[in-house]
MDAnalysis code that builds the backbone (N, CA, C; Angstrom):
import MDAnalysis as mda
import numpy as np

u = mda.Universe.empty(453, n_residues=151, atom_resindex=np.repeat(np.arange(151), 3), trajectory=True)
u.add_TopologyAttr("name", ["N", "CA", "C"] * 151)
u.add_TopologyAttr("resid", np.arange(1, 152))
u.add_TopologyAttr("resname", ["MET", "ARG", "ARG", "ARG", "VAL", "TYR", "LEU", "ILE", "ALA", "GLY", "VAL", "LEU", "LEU", "TRP", "ALA", "SER", "LEU", "ILE", "GLY", "SER", "GLY", "CYS", "ALA", "GLN", "ALA", "PRO", "ASP", "GLN", "ARG", "ALA", "GLU", "ILE", "LEU", "LYS", "VAL", "ARG", "GLU", "SER", "VAL", "TRP", "ARG", "ALA", "TRP", "PHE", "ALA", "ASN", "ASP", "THR", "ALA", "THR", "LEU", "HIS", "ALA", "LEU", "VAL", "PRO", "ALA", "ASP", "THR", "ILE", "VAL", "ILE", "SER", "GLY", "GLY", "GLU", "ALA", "LYS", "TRP", "LYS", "HIS", "GLN", "ALA", "GLU", "VAL", "PHE", "GLN", "SER", "ALA", "ALA", "GLU", "PHE", "GLN", "SER", "GLY", "GLY", "GLY", "LYS", "LEU", "VAL", "ARG", "LEU", "GLU", "PHE", "PRO", "HIS", "THR", "GLU", "ILE", "GLN", "LEU", "PHE", "GLY", "ASP", "VAL", "ALA", "VAL", "VAL", "TRP", "SER", "ASN", "TYR", "LEU", "VAL", "GLU", "ILE", "GLU", "THR", "ASN", "GLY", "LYS", "ARG", "SER", "VAL", "SER", "LYS", "GLY", "ARG", "ALA", "SER", "GLU", "VAL", "PHE", "VAL", "ARG", "ARG", "ASN", "GLY", "GLU", "TRP", "THR", "ASN", "PRO", "GLY", "TRP", "HIS", "THR", "ASP", "SER", "GLY", "GLU"])
u.atoms.positions = np.array([
    [-12.171, 39.767, 2.931],
    [-11.328, 39.239, 1.893],
    [-10.208, 38.376, 2.484],
    [-9.566, 38.888, 3.537],
    [-8.467, 38.156, 4.165],
    [-8.968, 36.804, 4.704],
    [-10.169, 36.814, 5.272],
    [-10.768, 35.575, 5.798],
    [-10.959, 34.559, 4.673],
    [-11.408, 35.026, 3.520],
    [-11.626, 34.145, 2.373],
    [-10.299, 33.538, 1.907],
    [-9.228, 34.312, 1.871],
    [-7.908, 33.824, 1.465],
    [-7.436, 32.747, 2.443],
    [-7.611, 32.998, 3.754],
    [-7.213, 32.012, 4.753],
    [-8.036, 30.726, 4.616],
    [-9.313, 30.885, 4.347],
    [-10.185, 29.725, 4.178],
    [-9.757, 28.902, 2.972],
    [-9.494, 29.549, 1.863],
    [-9.050, 28.841, 0.650],
    [-7.698, 28.180, 0.893],
    [-6.777, 28.896, 1.531],
    [-5.457, 28.321, 1.833],
    [-5.595, 27.110, 2.743],
    [-6.480, 27.202, 3.736],
    [-6.702, 26.071, 4.641],
    [-7.271, 24.864, 3.921],
    [-8.237, 25.103, 3.047],
    [-8.838, 23.999, 2.287],
    [-7.789, 23.352, 1.387],
    [-6.972, 24.165, 0.718],
    [-5.931, 23.615, -0.155],
    [-4.897, 22.811, 0.642],
    [-4.512, 23.311, 1.810],
    [-3.567, 22.591, 2.661],
    [-4.163, 21.265, 3.108],
    [-5.400, 21.290, 3.560],
    [-6.082, 20.066, 4.000],
    [-6.162, 19.066, 2.850],
    [-6.527, 19.536, 1.660],
    [-6.642, 18.648, 0.489],
    [-5.295, 18.054, 0.122],
    [-4.234, 18.831, 0.227],
    [-2.912, 18.291, -0.116],
    [-2.467, 17.261, 0.908],
    [-2.780, 17.469, 2.187],
    [-2.436, 16.487, 3.209],
    [-3.212, 15.200, 3.020],
    [-4.502, 15.317, 2.738],
    [-5.324, 14.124, 2.498],
    [-4.833, 13.404, 1.259],
    [-4.569, 14.145, 0.215],
    [-4.097, 13.552, -1.038],
    [-2.773, 12.849, -0.870],
    [-1.849, 13.438, -0.117],
    [-0.550, 12.793, 0.067],
    [-0.691, 11.534, 0.901],
    [-1.617, 11.517, 1.858],
    [-1.847, 10.299, 2.642],
    [-2.391, 9.185, 1.788],
    [-3.307, 9.513, 0.893],
    [-3.872, 8.500, 0.004],
    [-2.816, 7.993, -0.953],
    [-1.957, 8.892, -1.424],
    [-0.927, 8.478, -2.361],
    [0.080, 7.555, -1.691],
    [0.302, 7.749, -0.386],
    [1.275, 6.918, 0.315],
    [0.726, 5.542, 0.663],
    [-0.577, 5.403, 0.754],
    [-1.148, 4.122, 1.172],
    [-0.695, 2.952, 0.302],
    [-0.713, 3.056, -1.045],
    [-0.235, 1.921, -1.843],
    [1.230, 1.598, -1.568],
    [2.068, 2.638, -1.373],
    [3.469, 2.400, -1.056],
    [3.609, 1.715, 0.289],
    [2.806, 2.137, 1.283],
    [2.853, 1.511, 2.598],
    [2.430, 0.049, 2.505],
    [1.390, -0.201, 1.739],
    [0.919, -1.574, 1.576],
    [2.011, -2.436, 0.943],
    [2.680, -1.915, -0.060],
    [3.770, -2.658, -0.704],
    [4.901, -2.930, 0.296],
    [5.223, -1.927, 1.115],
    [6.260, -2.107, 2.140],
    [5.852, -3.188, 3.136],
    [4.605, -3.139, 3.575],
    [4.113, -4.111, 4.553],
    [4.173, -5.527, 3.968],
    [3.738, -5.682, 2.733],
    [3.769, -7.006, 2.104],
    [5.199, -7.498, 1.924],
    [6.113, -6.589, 1.649],
    [7.525, -6.968, 1.528],
    [8.066, -7.450, 2.880],
    [7.715, -6.722, 3.944],
    [8.152, -7.124, 5.282],
    [7.531, -8.471, 5.657],
    [6.234, -8.631, 5.360],
    [5.564, -9.903, 5.664],
    [6.278, -11.071, 4.975],
    [6.565, -10.911, 3.706],
    [7.267, -11.953, 2.949],
    [8.642, -12.217, 3.561],
    [9.332, -11.155, 3.939],
    [10.662, -11.294, 4.545],
    [10.611, -12.058, 5.859],
    [9.615, -11.771, 6.693],
    [9.495, -12.466, 7.981],
    [9.258, -13.960, 7.759],
    [8.313, -14.300, 6.906],
    [8.019, -15.716, 6.658],
    [9.260, -16.426, 6.108],
    [9.884, -15.849, 5.093],
    [11.060, -16.494, 4.483],
    [12.225, -16.569, 5.473],
    [12.394, -15.527, 6.288],
    [13.464, -15.538, 7.291],
    [13.242, -16.646, 8.307],
    [11.981, -16.871, 8.701],
    [11.709, -17.943, 9.661],
    [12.093, -19.289, 9.056],
    [11.650, -19.566, 7.850],
    [11.949, -20.859, 7.224],
    [13.442, -21.049, 6.975],
    [14.180, -19.965, 6.739],
    [15.623, -20.044, 6.479],
    [16.455, -19.886, 7.752],
    [15.777, -19.650, 8.886],
    [16.459, -19.344, 10.139],
    [17.447, -18.192, 9.951],
    [17.004, -17.167, 9.255],
    [17.785, -15.956, 9.008],
    [17.648, -15.066, 10.246],
    [18.511, -15.280, 11.210],
    [18.376, -14.608, 12.502],
    [18.552, -13.092, 12.400],
    [19.390, -12.620, 11.488],
    [19.577, -11.171, 11.353],
    [18.271, -10.507, 10.925],
    [17.599, -11.089, 9.938],
    [16.324, -10.525, 9.485],
    [15.263, -10.663, 10.562],
    [15.218, -11.817, 11.215],
    [14.235, -12.006, 12.285],
    [14.427, -10.990, 13.405],
    [15.669, -10.755, 13.804],
    [15.932, -9.765, 14.860],
    [15.501, -8.364, 14.425],
    [15.655, -8.054, 13.150],
    [15.284, -6.728, 12.656],
    [13.771, -6.549, 12.567],
    [13.041, -7.623, 12.265],
    [11.617, -7.493, 11.954],
    [10.667, -8.045, 13.008],
    [11.156, -8.916, 13.880],
    [10.312, -9.528, 14.916],
    [10.817, -9.023, 16.269],
    [10.165, -7.998, 16.828],
    [10.670, -7.354, 18.043],
    [10.504, -8.194, 19.313],
    [11.139, -7.727, 20.364],
    [11.146, -8.438, 21.647],
    [9.748, -8.632, 22.230],
    [8.809, -7.733, 21.927],
    [7.467, -7.837, 22.501],
    [6.494, -8.653, 21.648],
    [7.021, -9.480, 20.774],
    [6.199, -10.288, 19.866],
    [5.374, -11.334, 20.618],
    [4.144, -11.520, 20.134],
    [3.261, -12.587, 20.627],
    [2.718, -13.327, 19.409],
    [2.818, -14.660, 19.449],
    [2.385, -15.502, 18.334],
    [1.460, -16.595, 18.841],
    [0.349, -16.771, 18.127],
    [-0.577, -17.864, 18.428],
    [-0.677, -18.722, 17.170],
    [-0.391, -20.005, 17.315],
    [-0.463, -20.918, 16.178],
    [-1.529, -21.968, 16.425],
    [-2.307, -22.241, 15.382],
    [-3.345, -23.260, 15.485],
    [-2.758, -24.598, 15.889],
    [-3.444, -25.295, 16.773],
    [-2.985, -26.609, 17.219],
    [-1.934, -26.571, 18.311],
    [-1.524, -25.391, 18.730],
    [-0.533, -25.267, 19.797],
    [-1.159, -24.531, 20.971],
    [-1.114, -25.146, 22.128],
    [-1.736, -24.549, 23.312],
    [-0.948, -23.342, 23.831],
    [0.374, -23.408, 23.716],
    [1.228, -22.361, 24.281],
    [1.473, -21.250, 23.270],
    [1.316, -20.015, 23.711],
    [1.660, -18.866, 22.890],
    [3.178, -18.727, 22.846],
    [3.687, -18.143, 21.768],
    [5.125, -17.955, 21.622],
    [5.462, -16.476, 21.724],
    [6.686, -16.238, 22.145],
    [7.242, -14.893, 22.168],
    [8.495, -14.910, 21.297],
    [9.190, -13.814, 21.218],
    [10.314, -13.707, 20.294],
    [11.291, -14.879, 20.417],
    [11.707, -15.217, 21.619],
    [12.699, -16.289, 21.805],
    [12.197, -17.625, 21.251],
    [10.919, -17.936, 21.485],
    [10.366, -19.193, 20.979],
    [10.217, -19.182, 19.458],
    [9.926, -18.007, 18.893],
    [9.863, -17.893, 17.429],
    [11.235, -18.199, 16.839],
    [12.270, -17.604, 17.404],
    [13.630, -17.840, 16.920],
    [14.032, -19.305, 17.118],
    [13.666, -19.866, 18.261],
    [13.998, -21.259, 18.550],
    [13.307, -22.205, 17.567],
    [12.033, -21.954, 17.280],
    [11.315, -22.830, 16.355],
    [11.892, -22.731, 14.940],
    [12.361, -21.563, 14.545],
    [13.005, -21.405, 13.237],
    [14.296, -22.214, 13.187],
    [15.080, -22.150, 14.257],
    [16.330, -22.912, 14.316],
    [16.051, -24.410, 14.287],
    [15.012, -24.845, 15.000],
    [14.660, -26.271, 15.015],
    [14.183, -26.748, 13.648],
    [13.420, -25.910, 12.945],
    [12.955, -26.278, 11.607],
    [14.151, -26.507, 10.690],
    [15.090, -25.572, 10.708],
    [16.246, -25.696, 9.824],
    [17.165, -26.839, 10.248],
    [17.421, -26.963, 11.539],
    [18.319, -28.035, 11.992],
    [17.706, -29.418, 11.779],
    [16.372, -29.474, 11.683],
    [15.689, -30.732, 11.388],
    [15.661, -31.060, 9.901],
    [16.361, -30.265, 9.106],
    [16.436, -30.526, 7.674],
    [15.328, -29.882, 6.863],
    [14.552, -28.993, 7.476],
    [13.436, -28.370, 6.775],
    [13.888, -27.297, 5.795],
    [13.218, -27.272, 4.641],
    [13.474, -26.247, 3.624],
    [12.139, -25.777, 3.059],
    [12.048, -24.502, 2.825],
    [10.872, -23.935, 2.176],
    [10.957, -24.194, 0.679],
    [9.886, -24.758, 0.117],
    [9.819, -25.014, -1.319],
    [8.942, -23.962, -2.000],
    [7.817, -23.646, -1.358],
    [6.862, -22.707, -1.964],
    [6.136, -21.948, -0.870],
    [5.925, -20.662, -1.108],
    [5.179, -19.795, -0.189],
    [4.266, -18.921, -1.025],
    [2.967, -19.020, -0.769],
    [1.991, -18.226, -1.515],
    [0.965, -17.632, -0.558],
    [0.472, -16.486, -0.940],
    [-0.607, -15.814, -0.223],
    [-1.705, -15.527, -1.250],
    [-2.611, -16.500, -1.482],
    [-3.603, -16.335, -2.544],
    [-4.623, -15.232, -2.303],
    [-4.832, -14.851, -1.069],
    [-5.770, -13.758, -0.783],
    [-5.260, -12.993, 0.423],
    [-5.140, -11.686, 0.263],
    [-4.652, -10.826, 1.340],
    [-5.438, -9.529, 1.349],
    [-5.787, -9.087, 2.537],
    [-6.386, -7.767, 2.723],
    [-5.637, -7.063, 3.832],
    [-5.482, -5.752, 3.668],
    [-4.731, -4.950, 4.632],
    [-5.615, -3.824, 5.143],
    [-5.597, -3.652, 6.463],
    [-6.242, -2.502, 7.090],
    [-5.136, -1.647, 7.695],
    [-5.086, -0.374, 7.284],
    [-4.081, 0.559, 7.792],
    [-4.698, 1.488, 8.823],
    [-4.014, 1.628, 9.957],
    [-4.441, 2.521, 11.025],
    [-3.234, 3.343, 11.460],
    [-2.812, 4.272, 10.618],
    [-1.632, 5.075, 10.930],
    [-0.382, 4.215, 10.907],
    [0.271, 4.090, 12.066],
    [1.499, 3.301, 12.164],
    [1.241, 1.839, 12.516],
    [-0.005, 1.412, 12.394],
    [-0.377, 0.014, 12.651],
    [-1.122, -0.512, 11.432],
    [-0.808, -1.734, 11.047],
    [-1.518, -2.390, 9.951],
    [-1.883, -3.798, 10.395],
    [-3.078, -4.220, 10.003],
    [-3.511, -5.593, 10.229],
    [-3.621, -6.234, 8.853],
    [-2.952, -7.371, 8.702],
    [-2.928, -8.077, 7.429],
    [-3.642, -9.409, 7.613],
    [-4.655, -9.617, 6.794],
    [-5.464, -10.836, 6.825],
    [-5.125, -11.620, 5.567],
    [-4.777, -12.892, 5.687],
    [-4.344, -13.654, 4.511],
    [-4.763, -15.110, 4.575],
    [-4.869, -15.681, 3.401],
    [-4.836, -17.132, 3.233],
    [-3.420, -17.432, 2.779],
    [-2.857, -18.526, 3.260],
    [-1.493, -18.861, 2.863],
    [-1.406, -20.325, 2.434],
    [-0.374, -20.599, 1.664],
    [-0.026, -21.955, 1.263],
    [1.480, -22.082, 1.426],
    [1.897, -23.096, 2.153],
    [3.317, -23.341, 2.389],
    [3.627, -24.775, 1.994],
    [4.645, -24.931, 1.169],
    [5.143, -26.277, 0.849],
    [6.564, -26.361, 1.375],
    [6.811, -27.374, 2.185],
    [8.141, -27.567, 2.753],
    [8.662, -28.950, 2.376],
    [9.960, -29.090, 2.514],
    [10.608, -30.386, 2.321],
    [11.438, -30.673, 3.561],
    [11.231, -31.845, 4.123],
    [11.993, -32.270, 5.284],
    [12.497, -33.678, 5.014],
    [13.821, -33.818, 5.007],
    [14.453, -35.114, 4.751],
    [13.920, -35.764, 3.475],
    [13.799, -34.974, 2.419],
    [13.382, -35.480, 1.121],
    [11.889, -35.645, 0.938],
    [11.103, -35.409, 1.978],
    [9.657, -35.565, 1.883],
    [8.996, -34.191, 1.877],
    [8.099, -33.991, 0.902],
    [7.400, -32.716, 0.784],
    [6.017, -32.786, 1.416],
    [5.602, -31.643, 1.972],
    [4.251, -31.534, 2.510],
    [3.737, -30.111, 2.277],
    [2.418, -30.002, 2.117],
    [1.774, -28.722, 1.864],
    [0.827, -28.411, 3.014],
    [0.884, -27.175, 3.481],
    [-0.025, -26.697, 4.520],
    [-0.736, -25.459, 3.991],
    [-2.022, -25.378, 4.290],
    [-2.808, -24.198, 3.929],
    [-3.454, -23.678, 5.202],
    [-3.699, -22.390, 5.217],
    [-4.363, -21.837, 6.383],
    [-4.649, -20.370, 6.244],
    [-4.938, -19.768, 7.393],
    [-5.226, -18.343, 7.469],
    [-4.241, -17.703, 8.434],
    [-3.953, -16.450, 8.173],
    [-3.060, -15.695, 9.060],
    [-3.640, -14.308, 9.301],
    [-3.574, -13.894, 10.551],
    [-3.885, -12.522, 10.946],
    [-2.589, -11.971, 11.529],
    [-2.059, -10.924, 10.911],
    [-0.753, -10.411, 11.319],
    [-0.837, -8.926, 11.650],
    [-0.073, -8.526, 12.650],
    [-0.005, -7.127, 13.062],
    [1.370, -6.588, 12.677],
    [1.362, -5.421, 12.045],
    [2.601, -4.732, 11.692],
    [2.559, -3.348, 12.319],
    [3.682, -2.929, 12.870],
    [3.783, -1.624, 13.527],
    [5.011, -0.914, 12.958],
    [4.804, 0.339, 12.579],
    [5.933, 1.128, 12.081],
    [6.620, 1.770, 13.281],
    [7.879, 1.406, 13.462],
    [8.688, 1.942, 14.558],
    [9.942, 2.564, 13.960],
    [10.194, 3.809, 14.312],
    [11.358, 4.523, 13.782],
    [11.398, 4.474, 12.254],
    [10.223, 4.562, 11.640],
    [10.129, 4.604, 10.187],
    [10.181, 3.263, 9.483],
    [10.309, 2.174, 10.223],
    [10.404, 0.836, 9.628],
    [9.266, -0.050, 10.137],
    [8.702, -0.862, 9.264],
    [7.643, -1.783, 9.663],
    [8.232, -2.999, 10.354],
    [7.627, -3.380, 11.483],
    [8.002, -4.590, 12.213],
    [6.758, -5.468, 12.328],
    [6.956, -6.718, 12.721],
    [5.857, -7.689, 12.794],
    [5.795, -8.274, 14.212],
    [5.184, -7.536, 15.169],
    [5.186, -7.970, 16.561],
    [4.095, -8.966, 16.960],
    [3.349, -9.475, 15.996],
    [2.363, -10.470, 16.388],
    [1.616, -11.059, 15.219],
    [1.235, -12.325, 15.386],
    [0.414, -12.978, 14.381],
    [-0.291, -14.181, 14.970],
    [-1.318, -14.589, 14.248],
    [-2.089, -15.783, 14.599],
    [-2.305, -16.562, 13.306],
    [-1.974, -17.830, 13.322],
    [-2.217, -18.687, 12.165],
    [-3.083, -19.860, 12.573],
    [-3.880, -20.335, 11.606],
    [-4.660, -21.546, 11.838],
    [-4.833, -22.283, 10.517],
    [-5.370, -23.470, 10.601],
    [-5.529, -24.300, 9.403],
    [-6.717, -23.867, 8.568],
    [-7.554, -23.011, 9.086],
    [-8.701, -22.532, 8.339],
    [-9.854, -23.515, 8.289],
    [-9.757, -24.558, 9.096],
    [-10.829, -25.577, 9.104],
    [-11.681, -25.458, 10.337],
])
């Protein structure tokens, strides 16, 4: 009898742990998408406080059409150059996104559309992004991504 009680208690505990993990997944996905949006908007606005909070020192970035990979300092520098060159974000969209969660790591696959204005002239770019998010100390960070034109 005691064995049966322990077995039932174990099954109930396991089910509650599995259930709570499933219930948290949508919240985690929403958090990740919020962080992703914040990183992109912070880069275009050269919001260094947000970038420092969300783009860690060990960041690696690969951008289509660029031979050299970037690290945190180059990401911050390119954001500053975009803004100092008169660049402004007009529109940012992610028409298709899929997220794979692996505990404290998430991979986000997206199509994106960016419209910017530089010195009164607007341009639209479309492409694909593969982004890595890692939860550190309870907060999601974005230590790496790869973008391309999708062509």
